[in-house]
N, C-alpha and C positions, 0 to 999 in steps of 0.2 A: 504494500500500500504506500509506504513512504519510500520514494525513490528520488535520488538526487540526479540532476542532469550531468552530462559528461564533463562540462566545464567546471561544475562544482566539485566533482570528484578529483579532477586534475588539480584544482586549486588546493584542496585539502592535502593531496599527495605532496604537492610542491611546498606548501607551508610546513608540512611535517618534515620533509627532507631538509629544507633550509634551516629549520629550527633545531634539528639534532646537532648541527655544527654551525652555530651562529657567526663564527668568525670567518668561516670559509665562504668562498664564492663557488657557485655551481652553474654549469651551463644548462641550458634547456635540454640539450641532448643527453646529459647525464640523467636527468629526471625522466625523460622520455624513454631512454633505454631501460632504466630500472623497472618501470611500470609497463613497458611494451605499449606505448601510446605514441601518437603522432607528435613529432618535435614541433611542427608548425602550430598545432593546437596548444602545446605547452607554452610556446612563446607568446601566443595571444593571451592566454590566461595570466602568465607572469606579468605581462604589460598592464593588464587590468588591475592586478594586485599591486603593482608599482603605483599606478594612478590613485589607488585607494590608500596608499601609504604603508602597506604591509611589507613590501619588499623594496629594495633599491637595486638599481642595475648600473653596471659600468661596462663600457665598451673597451675593445682592444685585447691585446694578448693576455693580460691578466684580468680581463673582464669577466662578467658573469652576474648572477643574481645572488642576493644576500638578504636575509631577514632583517627588517629595520625596526621591529618592535620586540619587546620582551615576550617570549611565548607564554609567560604567565598572564599576560594582559590581552591575549587574543583568544577568544572563544570560538568554538566551532560555528556558532550562530553568526559571529562577525563575518566569517568567511562565506558561509552559506548565503547570507542575505545579499551579497554582491552579485551572485550568479543565479539565484532562484527568483523567479518572478513572484512578487508579493501580491497577495489578493487583498482587496479592500475588505473591511469588516462587513460591508453590505453585500458583497458578492457571495453567491451560493457556492459552497465547496463541492457539491456533488454533480453540478450541471456542467455541460460543455459550454464554451463561450457563447454560442448562438442559440442555446436552448432556453425555453421559457419555463418558469417554475409552475408546476401543476397545483401547488398549494395556494397560490396567489397571496392573500393576506393572512392565511392561517399559519400557525406555528408548525414548522417542519422539524419533527424530532430527529430525523435522520441527519439533516444538516447540522443540527445542534450538537449531536454526538461527534460528527466529523470535525466540527470546529473545536470541540473540546480536545480531541485527539491532536489536532494541529497545535493547539496551545500547549499541551503537554510536551509535544516534540520540541517546540521552540524553547520551553523552559529547560528541557534536558540539554539541548544544544548550547544554551546560554551558560549552563553549569559546568561544561567540560572545556577546559582550556587546552591549548596545543601542548603546553608543558605536561599536562596530565596524560596526553597521548604518548608523549616521548618516554615518560617514566611511569607506566601504568601501575596503579595499585588497584584495588577494587573500587570501581567508580561508584557503585550503588551499595 
């Protein structure tokens, strides 16, 4: 039910790798090779992470990407919200974009439950830092 899009997964992999060795610079190809994903896609994701302030990049022979924030201060939610489309509070969670609600003005208990699940997922993502992922203990 809860599935992250490809860019989000690449962002989490990238932040994880960069955070394990914060003083090192990594190339996009190193991350792409480790996770067997497209280098081009990794570059695009890392550029978005750089624009958001999570990573810094440098060009040249000794260039690469490096984490720019303390992993203790980055939550999974922080990364996910960059790449996952957010839904407004009024938008129904169970309908496709062009569908019309069958309940009209009545309360939809299915949508209410789905929204609660989304809120719990957000709460969990906000409670897990990248530092926690690097040195996992029991999260729950």
